[in-house]
N, C-alpha and C positions, 0 to 999 in steps of 0.2 A: 487423549481426550485434553488432558492437563498438559501435556507437551504443547500442542495446537494454541489453548489458551494463551500459554506463557510467550510463544513466540509472536502471536496476535499482539499483546498486550507490547513486548518489545517494538514490535512495528510500529503499532499506533504512537509510540513513544517518541521513536527517532522521527515518524513523519512529522509530528508535532514540533521536533526540533529540526525538521528540513525548513518547513513553512517560518518559522521563527526566523532562520540565518538568513533565508532571502527576503523576508521584509526589513531586516536591518542593513542589509545591504541595497535594497530599491528604496527605501526611506518612508515613502507611502505605496500604498497598491490595494488594489479591488481585489475581492474573493475570485475573481476570473484573473487577473492578470497574476496572484499567486499561484491559481492552476496551471497554467503555462509556464510559471518560470519553473517548477517543481515536478511536472510532467503528472502529480496526483489527477485524478478526475476532479470535476467542479466539486460536486459534491461530497467527497473526502476533504479537500481542500476548505470549502465552507463548512463542515461540521467542526475541522480544525481552529480556524478561526473563530467559532461563537465560543468554544470551548477556551479559549484561550484571553478572550475578551472577560469570558465568567469569571477568571482565574485571575483579570489582574496585567497579564505580559503585555497585553495590547488595546490599543484602545480606537474609536470609530472620530473621525477627525474631519469627517466632512462626507460629500458625494459627489461624484464624478456624472455629468449633463453633457450633454451635446450630442451621444447618440442614440439611434433607437433603444425605445421600451424605456423602464424604468430608470430612474439614474441609480447608480450603482455606490453603494457605501465605500470611503474610502478608509484606508489602517496604516497605523505605525506601530511601533515598539514603544510603550507607555514608558518615559525615563524613570518613573517612580514605578514601574511593575515590581521590581524587586531592588537593595540595596547590597553592597558588598565592602569589604573594610582591604584596603591595599597597604600594606606597610613593607615600607623599601629600606633595607638595612644599608648602608655604604660605609667606606672608610673613614667617613668624614662627616658624615651625617646621616639622621634619619628623617625619614618622612611619614607620615601614617595619613590616609585620604577615607574618605567616603564616598562611594559615587553610587549614583543611579543606573539602571539597566540598559543604558544608549552611552552611558561612561560619563555623565554631565558630574563635576565635580562640585559636591556638598558641603564639606568640609575638610578642615587640614590640619597639621599640625607637624609643625616640623624645630629639629635639635640637633644640633652642633658639638661638633667634639673633636678634639687631638688628632686621637685615635681611636681603634675600634678594641675597646678590650668587653668580653661580656658582662662582666662586672658594673659598665658603664651601660653597655646597653639595651640588657634583658630589665633590670626596672625601669628604663624611659620606655619600654614595649607594655609592661606589667600596669604603668600608669597611665601610657598614653592609650590604648583601645578602648577604656573604658569613660577616658576625657570624650573622645572624639564621638561615642555613642551617645554621649551626653550633649553634643551640638548637633546630633541628627533626630533630637527629642519630638521635633516637630512632623517627625514622619516616623513615628513608633509602629502606628500601624502595617507597616510595609514591612515585609516579610527579609529578614536578612540571610542572604546566598553561603554565605561563609567567609572566612579570610584569607587574603592571600600573601604570604611573603615572597620577596626579592633580596638576595644579596649575592654576592660573587661566591662561588663554591669556595674558595680558598680566601675567606674574608680576614683571616690572618697571617695569609701568604706574603710571599714578595715585602716581609719587613725591612730588608735590608735594601733593596732600592727605593722604598718609600721613607728610608728614616724612622722606621716605629722600631722601638724598644722589642728586645729579643723575646720577652715573653708574652706578647700579643698572640704570635702564631702558635706559642704551647697553651694559651689559655685556651682555646678553639677546638683544639683537640680532642676534648671530652664533652663539648657542647654539641647537641643534635638542635639548630633550630627550630625543625620544624616541632619537634616534640616540646621543645620549652614552649611556643609558643599555644601549641593545641592544649597545654597544660592551663591557660588563662581563658579559655573558654569553652564551652559548650558546640560549640559552631564548626562544620570544616575547615580544616587549615590547609591551605595547597602551600607547596613550595617549588620555587624556580630561580635559575640565576638570572641575574640583573639583564643580561643582555636579552636572553629567551622574553621576558616578562617585558622589556619596552619591546622587542618585536612582535607579543603577541598585539600591544596597543596599538601599532603601526596596522596591524591584519585588522585587528576589530572597529576600530575608529578611524585609520587614516588612510592611507595607500590602499591597503587592502581591501577599501569598497573599490576599485579598481582594477587592483591588480591580482590574478591567483598565482602567481611563481614570483617571489623576489628576493634579494639575498640583502641583509640588511646587516649595516656596519653602524654602531654605536660608541660614539667618542665621552667615553666617561673618565673616572680617574684612570682608568685604564680603558683598552678597548674593547667591547664585546662587540655580541652580535645573535643573530638567528636566522633561520633560514623557514621560508613558506614556499608549500611544493602545492600545486593542485588545489588551494583555496586552505591546505591546513599546513597548521603549525607543525614542524618536526621538531623530534626530542631526542631521537638513540636510544640504544638499548642502557646508556651511561647518563642519561638526558643531557648531552652534554655536545650536542649537534649545533653546528654555529658558533664554536666559540673560534672564534678570528682572533682573538688577541694574541695568544703563544704562534703564529703563523712565521715560517721566518721568511724574513724579508734579509737585504743586503744590508750593509754599514752605511748608519747615518753619515754625512759628510759636514754635519753640525758640528763646531766645536765646543758645542754642550752638552754632547751625549758621549761618554766614555765609550771608548771602542771593547767589543764582547768578546766574550772567551771563545773564542776559535775564530771561524769565519762568517759564520752568521748571526743578523741580529732577530730580534723576534718584534711583530706587528707592535705591541701596546708601546715600546720601548721608545716608538718614533712618534706615532700618531695616538696620542693622549692627551689626557688634560695634565697628568705629569710629566709629560716629556714637554709640552708648552709651559709649565710655571717652572721647569728647568731651564730652560731658555730665557725665559724673562727674568731668570734667580743670576742666571750668566752676564745676560745684559744689560744691569745695574739695578733690576726692580727687585731688590730684594726682600724688602718688605711686603711682596705680595704672597697672597696665600690662595688656594684652591677656590675658594669662595668671593676671590675677587676680580676671579678671570672670567665671567661673564661680563662685567662693567664695563674691567679696562680692556678685553678685546673688540670695542666698539671705536678704541680709539686709531688713529693712524699710524701703527708702529712699524719700524723695518722690523724687531724681532718676531712679532705675530706673521709678517711675509715673510720671513728667512722659515720660522717652523709651517707654515701652511706648503711651501713648497717640499719642503724635504719630508713633511706627513704623507700628500699625495703620491711620492713616490714610493713610498714605502705603501699605499694604500691601493696604487695602479698595479704593483708587484704582487699583492695578496689577491685582488680580486682577479686578474689574470689567472692565477693558480687556480683560482676558487673555481671559476668558468672553466676550467679543463675538467671537472667533476661536475657541476652541475650546469643544468639549463635554465636559466629565469628571464623571465620578463624587464626586470628591472635591479639595476643595484640602489638601493634607497640607504641614503645616509641621517642620523640622527644624532643629539649627544647636547649635553649641555654648555652651546655657546650659543650668542647669539643668533639670528637667522642670517643675518648679512653673512657672519661668516661661515656658515654651513652651506649657504647658497655659491660662496666664492670656494671653498673649497670642492663641494661636490662638480662642480664648471671644472677645474682645475684638473678633478681626476678623471670626469669625462673626455677631456681633451687628451690626459695624458696615456691613457687605456686605448682609445681610439689610434693612439699613434703609435703603442707599442704591440696590440694585439697581433694576433699571427694566423694566416690562416689554419682555417679549421677550429679557430672560437669563433663563436656567437656573440658579437657585443650587443649587450641590452641597452635600455634607456638608461639615465640616470637620472635617480629622484633625491628631493629632500623631504625628510619625512616631515608629515605633518602636526604629528601629538609633540610636543612643546620638551624641553627638559625635564619635566616630569613623567616623560615615558613608562620608568621603570616602575616608580609607584602605582601609575594611572596602569600599567599593565599585569603586576601583582593584584590590583583589586578588580582585573577583570578575567581573572582567571575561575575564580568559583562560577561565574555564568559560563567562561567557555567552558568548564566539564559540565557544568549540567545541562546548556543549553546548547552545546554545539553537536550536530549529528554526526556518526560514524565514517570514515572517511571514503567507505565506499559510497556512500549517499553526493559527498562534495565530487566525487569523481564521475556522478551520474551523467553530465551533460558530454563528456568525453567518450560513452559506450556507445555502440550503434543501436543496441537494445534497448534502449530508454533506461529512467532510473534505476538504482540499482540500489532500491531499499533494502532489501531481505539482511539479514543479520546471520543466516545459516540455512541450510538448504530448507530445513522445516519450514522456515517462514517464507520461502522463495515459493515452496508450493501452494500455500495461503495467497499466493498475490499473483499467479501464474494468469488468471484471467482478468485482473486487473491491467496488467502488463500488455497481455494480448488484447484489450479496447484501445488501450493508449496505442496503439502501434495501429489499429486499426482506424483509429482516429486520427493518426498523421498519414496512412497511407491507407486511402477509401480502396483499393484495390485488394486489401488483405479483407473481402467480405464474407469467405466461405470457410469452415474448418481446416478447410486445406491450406487456408493461406497462412 
């Protein structure tokens, strides 16, 4: 009996996440629309919606009129149903944001530094989180879901390439970021690398509203990325899925790129802000820093054009290699560059992949990410929501299975819902009107 109760509770909790997942994607919906989208019975969907309204996660925003019968209430995710804090620790700056349940940014702090030392960064985080919470005081009655932290896995790595002092790398060897941030708060702390966090932002707030599967390239100091399959963010056993930066590519033709050791280059040494800045310096703009790139890149610069041509050559090579392994609807490009630059790079990349693609490779669509350069910080803030409110992967795959939604987490819980699944199949197929059907 205890097992059955436990399974039933898990089932109910996952169905609540499933309804919230679909409502987020749909924007606004009635109970009937949510029932159809999720495959839940109308009674089950209605009960879950009412419970989440009571908890403040969703809200009623109007009524749908024009059909037969009584007007139906329309619901949406409440932007202030829950709050979360995101901490992005980069190689040159620290960003702390507070967001609502729909990803709306409510507060932001930003700090800059020459290179990332724990002795500089950890005090900024220690001071910054309470300062950010103080800025959220108007929302003091809204529950905080947790803190998400995004950072490159090798935050002190590539020191020679970046021109950092050698002690930067050794200083991080004894530091576990998630543990250090957890000491500052009694809220849950979630850690992901910066590329995965930016990909999460696109999944939850950007192109993921339309796409179920995509490969994501993020152009930051180095190249990062992420992978979404069947509506779910992929992590891998080492939580390093979609780490596109170290992918091998041919050597660059730019005079600003030193020849690689061995025959191949790596993607992040050609398609990244670091590579762009290095080419700007080589072209005579030696006073520029990475912070100047977004503004300077809006100018009509031959150096920028040269870098974009070289970067998209490398990105095309990496994209074609990746498409031999994963089958996706789109390749999505984001980063800390002006929108016009990202659009140009995406167009050039699409042209080169289509030109060089081979038989046997399914070339997908190409899209510019819709979440701005803060994608990694916003994505970090969304990770507590993703962990708390996203249904298990079998539910996300439900629409692709012939037997309808797979809400069960175990054989025990599937026994509990066999009757409901059968009823849903009977509704979908009226011929199933007998026990033998």
